[in-house]
Each structure stands twice: as structure tokens, then as C-alpha cells.
C-alpha positions as CSV (number, residue, x, y, z in Angstrom):
1,M,25.1,23.6,-43.4
2,F,25.3,27.1,-41.8
3,S,28.3,29.2,-41.1
4,N,29.3,29.9,-37.5
5,T,27.9,33.5,-37.6
6,Q,24.5,32.2,-38.9
7,Q,24.4,29.5,-36.2
8,N,25.3,32.0,-33.5
9,R,22.6,34.4,-34.7
10,M,20.0,31.6,-34.9
11,G,20.9,30.3,-31.4
12,A,20.7,33.8,-30.0
13,M,17.3,34.4,-31.6
14,L,16.1,31.1,-30.2
15,W,17.3,32.0,-26.7
16,Y,15.5,35.4,-27.0
17,A,12.3,33.7,-28.0
18,V,12.5,31.3,-25.0
19,L,13.3,34.3,-22.7
20,I,10.3,36.2,-24.1
21,W,8.0,33.2,-23.8
22,F,9.1,32.4,-20.3
23,S,8.8,36.0,-19.1
24,S,5.4,36.5,-20.6
25,S,4.2,33.3,-18.9
26,I,5.5,34.5,-15.6
27,L,4.0,37.9,-16.0
28,S,0.6,36.6,-17.2
29,Q,0.4,34.2,-14.3
30,A,1.3,37.0,-11.8
31,L,-1.3,39.2,-13.3
32,F,-4.0,36.5,-13.1
33,I,-3.1,35.8,-9.4
34,G,-3.2,39.5,-8.7
35,F,-6.8,39.7,-10.0
36,H,-8.2,36.4,-8.9
37,G,-6.0,35.2,-6.0
38,V,-5.3,31.8,-7.5
39,P,-3.2,30.7,-10.5
40,Y,-4.9,29.8,-13.7
41,D,-5.3,26.2,-14.7
42,A,-3.6,25.4,-18.0
43,M,-6.1,22.7,-18.9
44,D,-9.0,25.1,-18.6
45,L,-7.2,27.6,-20.8
46,L,-6.3,25.0,-23.5
47,G,-9.8,23.6,-23.4
48,G,-11.3,27.1,-23.8
49,I,-9.6,27.7,-27.2
50,G,-10.8,24.5,-28.7
51,P,-8.9,22.3,-31.1
52,A,-6.3,25.0,-31.8
53,Y,-4.6,24.0,-28.6
54,I,-3.0,21.0,-30.4
55,G,-1.1,23.4,-32.6
56,L,0.0,25.5,-29.7
57,V,1.2,22.4,-27.8
58,L,3.1,21.2,-30.9
59,I,4.8,24.6,-31.4
60,E,5.9,24.6,-27.7
61,V,7.2,21.1,-27.8
62,S,9.0,21.7,-31.1
63,M,10.6,24.9,-29.6
64,W,11.8,22.9,-26.6
65,A,13.1,20.1,-28.8
66,I,15.1,22.6,-30.9
67,L,16.4,24.3,-27.8
68,A,17.5,21.0,-26.4
69,G,19.2,20.0,-29.7
70,L,21.1,23.3,-29.9
71,S,22.2,22.9,-26.3
72,V,23.5,19.4,-26.9
73,V,25.3,20.5,-30.0
74,K,26.8,23.5,-28.1
75,M,27.9,21.3,-25.2
76,A,29.4,18.7,-27.6
77,R,31.4,21.4,-29.3
78,K,32.7,22.7,-26.0
79,L,33.6,19.3,-24.7
80,K,35.3,18.2,-28.0
81,L,38.9,17.4,-27.4
82,K,41.4,19.3,-29.4
83,P,44.2,17.4,-30.9
84,V,47.5,17.8,-29.1
85,N,50.7,17.9,-31.1
86,I,53.0,16.0,-28.8
87,V,56.0,14.2,-30.3
88,P,57.3,11.3,-28.2
89,S,60.9,11.8,-27.1
90,L,61.9,8.3,-28.0
91,G,63.8,7.8,-24.8
92,E,65.8,11.0,-24.7
């Protein structure tokens, strides 16, 4: 469907998105702990934004599913056995 360069570019962009998401989560949690002394509760945050939290959860779950799928494809490609051109010697 996509060429290798397009797949590599899309995979790299997805990894960048995950890295940015993870880093921002860590930094926001550290900032909240710095101000309040305790970590924030995710359920309170999600409940505070109303029904839009369903969309946010769906986006995050889909991002993790895509990342898992790309990881499985990448691992399958790396583990794929390459054909070996061995000709039997026929008893010689």
C-alpha cells in the first residue's frame, strides 16, 4: 500500500507523537505534584471536561492500537526468514 520510505516516515512520526505525549504527561504530572504535593487523579480530570472525555479516550486507545500494530509488523519483518540458496551436494 505504502512504499518503504512512506512507511518509515509514518512510523517515525507516530513514535514522535508517542514521545511528545508521554513527555507532556510526565511533565504535567511533575508540575502538578510540585504545586499541590499529590498526583492528580485521572478520573477527576476526565470527569471535569464532561462528555468530551470519551473522544479523548478513543484517540488515545486508537493511538496505542496503531503503535502496537506497527510494532508487530516491524517485528514480523525483522524475524522473517530469508530464503537460503543451498544446493544439496547429492552425496559428493
